[in-house]
N, C-alpha and C positions, 0 to 999 in steps of 0.2 A: 496464437496457441486457440484451438476451438473450445469453446467451453462446453458444458453437457448440455445445456438447452442449445446451441446451434447444432448439435451432433441429433438429438432431438428433432428438431424444423426438417433439417435435410433429410431425414428418415422418411419423416410424415410427406413431405413432398414427394419426394422419391416413391412412395407408395399411393399417393394419389395422381403423379403421372406416369404410372404401371396399370393403375385401371382406369385412367382413361381411353388409353393405348389397346387394354383388351376390350374394352365397350366398344371401341371405335370400331375393330376388328369383326366383332360379334354384331353391329348394326350392320357394318357393310355386308356381311356374309349373309343377314337375315332380309337384304336389300336385296342381293341377288337370287335369293330365291325366290322371293317375292319375285320380282319380274320375270324370272324363267319359267313360272308358272300362270296359270288363266287366271288375270284379274279382271274379275267381273264385273267390279264397280269402275273402271275404266270403258268395258266394252257396252256400260248401260250409259254411260257420258258421250257415249257415240251414238248410241239411239237418242239421246235428246238433242245431241247436234241438226242429226237427220229428220228429226220428226218436226224442230225448230226451224227448218228451213220450209217448211209447211207438206205439201202432199208431191212428192218425186213423180208426178204422171208426165209421160212421156211429151216432150215437147215445151215440156214448162221452163220457166227460170231456175226452181228447184230441182227440178233434175239436172241439167245442166253443172250445176251450182254440187249436187254432191258428189255428180262422175267427178269432177275436178279434185273434190276434195280425197277421193278414195286414191286417185290417183298421185294425190301430194302423198296421202299416210301411206300409202306403199311402198314408194320411191325413199323415202326417208329411212323408211326399217331397211333398205338395201337389197331392196325386191328389183329384178330386170323388167318394166314394165310394156306392155303391147297392148296398142290399141285398135281394136277391129272395129273399123267404119264400115259398113252396108248399110243393106235396104231390104225390106220385107213387106209386101203387102203395098208397095208406096210410103212406107214409113222409115224414118233413117233408124238406123240401129248402130249403138256406140256399145260394145263388148266390152271389158275389161280385164288385160290378161297381165298376171303378176307370176315368174318362174323363179325358182331356186332350184340349182344342179341341171344336170343335162343327161340323157339318154335313161334309157328302159334299166328297171322297172318306175314307171309315169304313174304317179297318182295327183287326182283334179278333184280338189274341193271348189264347190260354185255356191253359188246363192244370188237370186235376183236383187237390184237396188230398183226397178222402179216398183212405182206406188198403181194401184186401181184406181181408173177415173172414173169409175162409176159407183156408189157403195149401195150394188143391187139388191143385199140380203138385209138391206137396215129397219128394223122394226118400225120405223116412220117413214112410211113411201113420199111423204114430202122431201126427205132427204137421198131418196132412192139414185139423182142424179148428182150426187154432189162428190166430190171426190173422197177418197177412204185413204184417213190420215196414214195409216198402213207402219203403225210401230212395231207389231210383231211381225205382220205381212209384208218383209221388204228389210227394212230397218235392223230387226234381229239378229238377220243372217249374216245380214253387212257387217254389222258389229263385230259377229264372231271371227269374221272371218279374215277379219282386220285385227284382232288381239291374238290371232293365230300367227297374222304374221309378221309381230313383234316379236312371238317367242319361239317361233320357229328356228330364226338364225344363231340364237339362245341356243337353243338343243339339239343342233345341228348333230353331235357325235352319238344321240342317242337316235335319231329317223335316219341318217344319211348312212348306210353302212358298208359302202364303199362297193358296190357291186356281188358282196357274199351273199346276202340276204335283205329283206325290208326295202328300201326306196331309194334312187340312184334322182329323181325327179319328181318335184310338188308343183303345181299349179293352181293359182287361188284365181278363179274366173268370177267376176261380177258379171250378170248374163244384164241384158236391157230388156225390155219390151217381154216380159213375160206374163202378166197378171190383168189382159185385159180382150180377152176372151166372152164370146157371148156378147161383143158390142159391135154395134157394125162398122167394116170395114177394118175391124181386128180378129185378131185369134191369139188363142196360148203362145205360148213357149218359143216368140219369136225367134230372139236374142240367140236362145240354145240353139234350135235349129239351123241357125243362122251359120252360128260357130261349127256344129260337126260337120254343115255341107261345104266349109271350107279347110277342113284337117287335111293333109297330104299323112300321116298318121296317127294313131290312135294311141289315147293312154289307158294305161293296163287295168285303172280300175276309178270308178268316178263318185263321189258321195256330194247328195246335194244336202244342204240344210234349207227351211222352210220353216216359219211359225215357230220357232224353237224358244222365245221368248217370255210367253205367259206365264202367270203365276201356277196355274193349274197344270200343269206340263202333265201330259199323258201322250206319249209316243209309242204307240204300233208300229208294227212292222207293217211297210209297205207290201201288199201282195205282188204285185211288179215286179217289185228289186230283188237282186241277184240274192239266193238263200245263203251263198258260203258266205258272201260278203257282210251282210247282215245277220247273221252268227256270231263273224267275228267281235264287229262293234256291241252288239248287246251282251258278248259275253264280257268286252271290256267294261261296259256299263255295270254289270252286276261286281263284276270284280271289285271295282270303286265305291258299292253298297247303294247305287241307281238303279235296281232293279222294279222299283217303285213307279219309276220316270219312263223307263224303260220297258215296257211292257212286252213279254215274250209268245206275244199270240200275234195275228195278222189280219185287221180288219178293212182298211180302204185298199182298192185298186185307184191311183190317181195319174193323173196324167204332170206330168211337172217336168222340169228342166232335165232328169235324169233320163226322160223317155226316148230324146233321141241319139244318146248312147246305147242304151238297149239297142234299139232299132237297128244298128250298123254291130252290134253284137259283143259291145265291152261292157263286163260287170258293172252296174253303177246301184246305187241305193238313195231312195229317198229317207232322208229323217224329216220328218214332218208331224207337230201334232194337229191334225185334221181334224180333232172334237174342241178347237179354240170357238168360243160361244161369240167372238167377236170380230169373225172371217166374214169381209166385204160389208162390212159395216163402218158409220161415223165412230162407231164405239171403240176402232182400234187404235186406241192413243196412250200416250206414255205410263200413265196409271194401270196399266193392266199385266206392264212390264215388270217379272221378278229376277232381280240380280242372279238370286240361287240357283234360275232354272238357265240363264245363259253360262254358269259354271258348271253347272251339271254336263250340258251339250259340249263346250268348250275344254273340260277336263275329260270326257271320253273319247272325242278325236285326238287331244295329244296321246291318251294311251294307247289305241288302235295306230296311229304313225309310228308309235316307238313299238309296236310290237309283230305288227302285219308283215308278212314275207308273200307279197306278189305276183303271180307268175306272169309271165310277158308270151300271151303263144300271139302267131301271128292273126293279123286283122284283116 
């Protein structure tokens, strides 16, 4: 026969167990929400890893290492990964292409993963021949794409809309050999030009991200970019409260990895903070990077992926 004390203890234990179950359920729900959103701390860690390898200049050991690491990260997130190995101006090119889904509408998001051979804009002339660390110019775009590669599969119901509208295929392309123009025997955007030259069909929209992680984020509309596509992206930024960072004005016309796509008629946008003070200097280091800036750009791209209705013209 149970005593009153025994019954009381049993009730208390039951309440405690129920509380633990509810807490675990809420915790698991919170983790899911966190993991399906843009985790800027993880993106920052990816920049730290890249910079820790050293300058990822073409032909260097760090360049090969970062390429292998990108491939591993994409594969572990479930993407179909293809390596395009080719040559331009006598230099080997290794573009890394990750794909989710198939057919059109097809969106391509891109960034370059090499860093510059020479810091020609360094305020100290003695450092002008040193390599650029590339924390923002290179590593920030790579880290943002990698974080998107982890999220897109979790949010595929929002992004891939079964051909009715929106997107049927997303490619994440990590371009090689973008950043070495105005150096003997080199030119700009070698990787993206090589990629486009070998395409048998073209994506329906392209968005390039470059130098998007700095603490003073200031992204103006790039003048050569497709105006309609730019408007969609800037509208998303505004809806998220980011209009102070995605500034609604055109300021620069820039040769970047979006250019080869524009040349073949693909609507393309370059998201770039070209006011970055440490561009092509030895001061492009990890201390210049802001987790908040990474979050702003990452969340804006996720918003756009979930909203966009891309037309599929014949190219």
